[in-house]
C-alpha positions as CSV (number, residue, x, y, z in Angstrom):
1,M,78.8,156.8,83.4
2,Q,81.0,155.2,80.8
3,D,79.5,152.1,79.0
4,I,80.8,149.0,80.9
5,E,81.3,146.9,77.7
6,T,83.3,149.7,76.1
7,L,85.5,150.1,79.2
8,E,86.0,146.3,79.3
9,S,87.2,146.3,75.7
10,E,89.6,149.3,76.4
11,L,91.1,147.8,79.5
12,L,91.7,144.3,78.1
13,G,93.3,145.9,75.0
14,E,95.6,148.0,77.2
15,I,96.5,144.9,79.2
16,G,97.2,142.9,76.1
17,N,99.4,145.7,74.7
18,A,101.6,146.0,77.8
19,T,105.1,144.9,76.9
20,D,106.8,145.2,80.3
21,L,105.9,145.1,84.0
22,D,106.0,148.8,84.5
23,T,103.4,149.4,81.8
24,L,101.2,146.7,83.1
25,E,101.4,148.2,86.6
26,A,100.3,151.6,85.2
27,V,97.3,149.9,83.5
28,R,96.4,148.3,86.8
29,I,96.5,151.6,88.7
30,S,94.5,153.4,86.0
31,A,91.8,150.7,86.2
32,L,91.7,149.3,89.8
33,G,93.7,151.9,91.8
34,K,92.0,154.3,94.2
35,K,91.2,156.7,91.4
36,G,91.0,154.1,88.7
37,R,88.2,154.0,86.2
38,V,86.6,150.8,87.5
39,S,87.0,152.1,91.1
40,L,85.3,155.4,90.3
41,M,82.4,153.6,88.7
42,M,82.0,151.4,91.8
43,R,81.7,154.5,93.9
44,G,79.0,155.8,91.7
45,L,76.7,152.9,92.6
46,G,75.6,154.7,95.7
47,Q,74.1,157.5,93.6
48,M,72.0,155.2,91.5
49,A,68.4,154.2,92.1
50,P,68.0,150.7,93.7
51,E,66.6,149.3,90.5
52,E,69.5,150.5,88.4
53,R,72.1,149.5,91.0
54,Q,70.8,145.9,90.9
55,V,71.6,145.8,87.2
56,V,74.9,147.7,87.1
57,A,76.6,146.3,90.3
58,P,76.9,142.6,89.1
59,K,78.4,143.9,85.8
60,L,80.9,146.1,87.5
61,N,82.0,143.2,89.9
62,K,82.4,141.0,86.9
63,L,84.5,143.6,85.1
64,K,86.7,144.1,88.2
65,T,87.3,140.4,88.5
66,M,88.0,140.0,84.8
67,V,90.4,142.8,84.7
68,G,92.2,141.6,87.8
69,D,92.5,138.1,86.4
70,A,93.8,139.4,83.1
71,I,96.4,141.5,84.8
72,E,97.7,138.5,86.9
73,Q,97.8,136.3,83.8
74,A,99.7,139.0,81.8
75,K,102.1,139.6,84.8
76,A,102.9,135.8,84.9
77,G,103.7,135.8,81.2
78,L,105.9,138.9,81.5
79,N,107.7,137.5,84.5
80,K,108.4,134.3,82.6
81,A,109.8,136.3,79.7
82,V,112.0,138.3,82.1
83,L,113.4,135.1,83.6
84,E,114.0,133.5,80.2
85,A,115.9,136.6,79.1
86,R,118.0,136.6,82.2
87,L,118.8,132.9,82.0
88,A,119.9,133.4,78.3
89,S,122.1,136.4,79.2
90,E,123.6,134.9,82.3
91,R,124.4,131.5,80.8
92,V,127.7,130.0,81.7
93,D,129.7,127.7,79.5
94,I,130.9,125.1,82.0
95,T,133.0,123.4,79.3
96,L,135.4,126.4,79.3
97,P,138.6,126.0,81.4
98,P,138.5,128.0,84.7
99,R,140.4,131.2,85.1
100,P,143.5,130.7,87.2
101,E,142.2,132.8,90.1
102,L,139.1,130.6,90.2
103,E,140.9,127.2,90.3
104,G,138.9,124.8,92.4
105,R,140.2,123.1,95.6
106,I,139.5,119.8,97.3
107,H,137.8,120.5,100.7
108,P,139.8,119.4,103.7
109,I,137.1,117.0,104.8
110,S,137.1,115.2,101.4
111,Q,140.9,115.1,101.5
112,V,141.1,113.7,105.0
113,M,138.4,111.2,104.3
114,D,140.4,110.0,101.3
115,E,143.6,109.8,103.5
116,I,141.9,107.7,106.2
117,T,140.2,105.3,103.8
118,E,143.5,104.9,101.9
119,I,145.3,103.9,105.1
120,F,142.7,101.3,106.2
121,A,142.2,100.0,102.7
122,D,146.0,99.2,102.7
123,M,145.3,97.2,105.9
124,G,142.6,95.1,104.2
125,F,139.5,97.0,105.2
126,T,136.6,97.6,102.9
127,I,134.4,100.7,102.7
128,A,130.8,100.3,103.9
129,E,128.0,102.8,103.5
130,G,124.4,103.1,104.8
131,P,121.4,105.5,104.9
132,D,121.5,108.9,106.6
133,I,117.9,108.4,107.8
134,E,117.6,105.5,110.3
135,D,115.1,103.9,112.6
136,D,115.3,103.5,116.3
137,F,116.5,99.9,116.2
138,H,119.5,100.4,113.9
139,N,120.6,103.7,115.5
140,F,120.0,102.9,119.2
141,T,118.5,99.5,120.2
142,A,120.8,97.2,118.2
143,L,123.8,99.1,119.7
144,N,122.7,98.4,123.3
145,I,121.6,102.0,123.9
146,P,118.9,101.9,126.6
147,P,115.5,103.7,126.2
148,E,116.4,106.2,129.0
149,H,119.8,107.1,127.4
150,P,120.2,110.9,126.9
151,A,121.2,110.4,123.2
152,R,117.6,109.4,122.5
153,Q,116.2,112.7,123.7
154,M,115.0,115.4,121.2
155,H,117.6,117.9,122.4
156,D,120.3,115.6,121.1
157,T,118.7,113.9,118.1
158,F,116.9,115.1,115.0
159,Y,113.6,113.2,114.7
160,L,111.4,113.1,111.7
161,P,107.6,113.5,112.0
162,Q,105.8,110.6,113.7
163,K,104.3,107.9,111.4
164,E,100.7,106.6,111.7
165,D,101.9,103.6,113.7
166,G,103.6,105.9,116.2
167,S,107.2,105.2,115.1
168,R,109.6,107.9,114.2
169,Q,112.7,107.9,112.0
170,L,115.7,110.1,112.7
171,L,118.9,111.4,111.2
172,R,121.6,109.0,112.3
173,T,123.7,110.2,115.2
174,H,126.7,108.1,114.4
175,T,127.9,105.8,111.6
176,S,127.7,102.8,113.9
177,S,124.3,102.1,112.5
178,V,126.0,100.9,109.3
179,Q,127.8,98.3,111.4
180,V,124.4,96.9,112.4
181,H,123.3,96.7,108.7
182,T,126.6,94.9,107.9
183,M,126.3,92.3,110.6
184,Q,122.7,91.7,109.8
185,N,123.1,91.3,106.0
186,V,126.6,89.8,105.6
187,E,128.0,86.6,107.2
188,P,131.2,87.2,109.3
189,P,134.1,87.8,109.4
190,H,133.9,91.6,108.9
191,R,136.6,94.1,108.4
192,I,135.1,97.4,107.4
193,V,135.4,101.2,107.8
194,V,132.4,103.4,107.6
195,P,132.9,107.1,106.7
196,G,129.9,109.4,106.4
197,R,127.8,112.3,107.7
198,T,126.1,112.2,111.0
199,Y,123.7,114.6,112.8
200,R,123.3,115.9,116.3
201,S,121.5,118.9,117.8
202,D,124.6,120.8,118.9
203,S,126.4,123.8,117.7
204,D,129.5,125.7,119.0
205,Q,133.2,126.2,118.1
206,T,133.8,122.4,118.4
207,H,130.4,121.0,117.5
208,T,128.1,121.4,114.4
209,P,124.6,120.0,113.8
210,M,126.0,118.0,110.8
211,F,129.5,116.5,111.0
212,N,131.5,113.6,109.6
213,Q,132.6,110.4,111.3
214,I,134.5,107.3,110.4
215,E,134.1,104.0,112.3
216,G,135.9,100.7,112.0
217,L,134.6,97.2,112.8
218,V,136.4,93.9,112.9
219,I,134.4,90.7,113.7
220,D,136.1,87.3,113.6
221,K,136.9,84.4,116.0
222,T,140.2,85.5,117.3
223,S,140.5,89.3,117.5
224,H,141.4,91.0,120.8
225,M,142.5,94.3,122.2
226,G,146.1,93.8,121.1
227,H,144.9,93.7,117.5
228,L,142.9,96.9,118.1
229,K,145.9,98.6,119.4
230,G,148.1,97.5,116.5
231,V,145.6,98.7,113.9
232,L,145.2,102.2,115.6
233,Q,148.9,102.5,116.0
234,E,149.6,101.9,112.4
235,F,146.8,104.3,111.4
236,C,148.3,107.1,113.6
237,R,151.8,106.6,112.1
238,A,150.5,106.8,108.6
239,F,148.0,109.6,109.0
240,F,150.2,111.9,111.0
241,E,153.2,110.8,108.8
242,V,155.6,110.3,111.8
243,D,157.8,107.3,112.6
244,N,156.3,106.7,116.0
245,V,153.2,107.8,117.9
246,E,153.0,107.0,121.6
247,M,149.5,106.1,122.6
248,R,147.6,105.4,125.8
249,F,144.2,103.8,126.4
250,R,142.0,105.1,129.3
251,P,139.0,103.1,130.5
252,S,135.7,104.6,129.4
253,Y,132.1,103.5,128.8
254,F,130.2,103.1,125.5
255,P,127.0,101.0,125.5
256,F,128.1,99.1,122.3
257,T,131.6,98.1,123.5
258,E,132.9,96.2,126.5
259,P,135.6,96.9,127.6
260,S,135.7,100.4,126.3
261,A,138.5,102.9,126.1
262,E,139.4,106.4,124.9
263,M,142.7,106.6,123.0
264,D,145.1,109.5,123.6
265,I,148.3,110.3,121.6
266,R,151.3,112.0,123.0
267,C,151.9,115.6,121.7
268,T,153.5,118.9,122.4
269,F,151.6,122.2,122.5
270,A,153.7,125.1,121.5
271,G,151.7,128.3,121.1
272,D,149.3,127.8,118.2
273,H,151.2,124.7,117.0
274,I,150.8,121.0,118.0
275,K,153.6,118.4,117.5
276,I,152.3,114.9,117.3
277,G,154.2,111.8,118.6
278,E,156.3,113.3,121.3
279,G,156.1,115.7,124.2
280,D,154.6,116.0,127.7
281,D,150.9,116.3,126.8
282,W,148.2,114.0,125.7
283,M,145.3,114.5,123.4
284,E,142.2,112.2,123.0
285,I,141.4,111.5,119.4
286,L,138.9,108.5,119.4
287,G,136.9,106.0,121.3
288,C,137.2,102.2,120.9
289,G,136.7,98.9,122.5
290,M,135.7,95.2,122.1
291,V,132.2,94.8,120.6
292,N,129.7,94.2,123.3
293,P,128.3,90.6,123.1
294,K,124.8,92.0,123.4
295,V,125.3,94.0,120.2
296,L,126.4,90.8,118.4
297,E,123.3,88.9,119.5
298,L,121.0,91.8,118.6
299,C,122.5,91.8,115.1
300,G,122.2,88.0,114.7
301,V,125.8,87.1,115.3
302,D,126.6,84.2,117.7
303,S,128.7,85.8,120.5
304,S,129.9,82.4,121.7
305,V,131.8,82.0,118.4
306,Y,132.6,85.5,117.2
307,Q,134.1,88.6,118.8
308,G,135.7,91.7,117.6
309,F,136.6,95.4,118.1
310,A,135.4,98.7,116.9
311,W,136.5,102.4,117.0
312,G,135.2,105.7,115.9
313,M,136.5,109.2,115.4
314,G,135.4,112.6,114.1
315,I,136.8,113.3,110.6
316,D,136.3,117.1,111.1
317,R,138.2,117.2,114.3
318,I,141.1,115.1,113.1
319,A,141.3,117.3,110.0
320,M,141.5,120.3,112.3
321,L,144.3,118.6,114.3
322,K,146.4,117.6,111.3
323,Y,146.1,120.8,109.2
324,G,145.8,123.5,112.0
325,I,142.3,124.6,111.4
326,P,141.1,126.5,114.4
327,D,137.3,126.6,114.1
328,L,135.1,123.6,113.2
329,R,132.3,125.9,111.9
330,A,134.5,127.2,109.0
331,F,134.2,123.8,107.4
332,F,130.6,124.6,106.5
333,D,130.7,128.3,105.7
334,S,131.4,128.0,102.0
335,D,134.0,130.7,102.1
336,L,136.1,130.5,98.9
337,R,138.9,132.4,100.6
338,W,139.1,129.8,103.4
339,L,138.9,127.0,100.9
340,K,141.7,128.5,98.8
341,H,143.9,128.6,101.9
342,Y,143.1,125.2,103.4
343,G,142.0,123.3,100.3
344,F,144.0,120.8,98.2
345,V,144.9,120.7,94.5
346,P,142.4,118.7,92.5
347,L,143.4,115.2,91.2
348,D,146.3,115.1,93.6
349,V,145.0,111.9,95.2
350,P,146.5,110.9,98.5
351,T,148.4,107.6,98.5
352,L,150.7,105.9,100.9
353,G,153.4,105.7,98.3
354,G,153.2,109.3,97.1
355,G,152.3,110.9,100.4
356,L,149.0,111.6,102.1
357,S,149.1,115.4,102.5
358,R,151.3,116.5,99.6
């Protein structure tokens, strides 16, 4: 049997001299493989006398462990060297101008969000933002959503792991939670719009687990449904870039508004095309209503003095409607061909003066 100390020196030398992963793997097989030198010596233990085996066995086990650790250490070093070489060879100079065929595009969601905020900013609204991760109070309770409401169930809402005190945070299901933060932290009057991501456990051609919403809120002492109608009418005219948009309001129910309504716009369906503003058909585009007094009180606003209205719409869906995008899921596929077709030229910022969708 080969001297263990000599074998140890040979194997560690071979491991240290390995300059690539293939060579190192060959050393591993020759040492620890089924027919490797260390493995054959381990098999020879059965032919030894008990007294000799008690001396040799611990040395062989130590050798096997030492060789295995040395191989893993060498492998980690070689992998690091391979990665560094790859990073050096694949480095991209981001300061270079892009090739014409790789010119970037503004995503339709970003474009439409800019269009909408431009319109409402022109009407005197400010932009409000809030956290994507909310608690039960801001997402549900303060908006007068009762404990038994289906929206609170796990099949509709993404909940985070439970805390030690039993409470659970969640991914906000609507941007209305930002209205709560605003009313709690800022003295009225309020005139805000709230664009942002929202999350619900739903996925099909017209629903995605993550989507974009924009909500509006007006709180003062004199606002009424007539003001709400005027704001939304002006928005539709500017966004769809038509002179007149006929609207109708159908009674509906939302826990956070009373009375509540869904707003339809008149349109014409002609094959794959939709003409906005005239025709014999109607299309629902948003929900709205007067802010429920209970919501005002829960947010610390005196409902005997203040009142207001709110509305909300899906940015993704209204983008599909304006720009003829047939499938909501394509917004999140990261398909450069799709983005090149539906995207917008960078730095061509939408303005009411220059045109929203130029």
